[in-house]
N, C-alpha and C positions, 0 to 999 in steps of 0.2 A: 520499480519496485522489485525489492526482494523479500521473500519472508521467511523466517527461521527459525525455531526454538521458540515461537510465539514471541518473534519478535519483526521491526517491518524498520526494512533499511532502502537509503535510495540504490539505483544500481543494481546490477554490475557492470551494464552497457547503457551506454546512448543517453548520460544524463550531463549535468551540470551540476555539479554540488552546491551553486547558489540556486537553482529550484529550489531546495530545501529549509534554507534558512527560515529558520521560525521567526528571526527581527525583522523578517524584508516581506515574507509572505503570510498569509495565513488561508491553511485548507481545512477544512470543516466537513469535508463528506469523505467519500470512499464510493467507487462505481463500480460494481461488478457485474459479469455475466451471471446470466440465470435463465438455466443452471452452468457450471462453471466448465469449460471447456478447454481442451489441450491448448490454446494460447493464454488464455486468463484460467490458471487453474485452483486462484485463491479462492476459497470457500467461505461464507459469512461466517460460519464458526470459527476460523481464525479471525477473522478482524475483529471481532466480539471480543477474542483471545487476547488480544492485542491493546485493544483501545477504549475495550467495556462494550456495554449495551448502548446502540445508538437512540438519539431520542427520539428520531422519525427513521423512517424508510419509504421508500416508493420504489413500488415495479412499474418501470416503464418500457413496454414493450422486452426487450432480450435482455434487460438490467435490472440490477437493483441500485438504488441509493440509498447510501445509509451514512446520514447526517448526524452532527455531534457538536456541541456547545463550547467545544474548546480547539485548539488550533491542533490539528494532529501530528502535524511537523515539530513540534517539542518532546512528542512520546518517541522520534524514530531511532533506532538503533545509528551506530557510525555505518559508514556504506560500505558496500564490502567490496574487495579489490575482484577484479577479472580472476577467472582461474587462469593458471601459466600455457599458452600454444602447447597443442601436439607433437611432440618430438618425432620427427621421422623424414 
């Protein structure tokens, strides 16, 4: 997932667009590291800005799980293209 300007989008690396098709799949939760780490820099406030307040939040070890009563895949922006290769 990529996060930018209060939008979440699939990609840009190692993903299949079909995974994010809301007609075929249902995703009603977000799992984050708690606290955010360099490998997962998404903060809970970014998720709330994008999808609204969760109906429930669970703290499970080093994770926070935010659950919703809607399919979050329907609220995703179009996927981002990967950045161009570095010339050289």
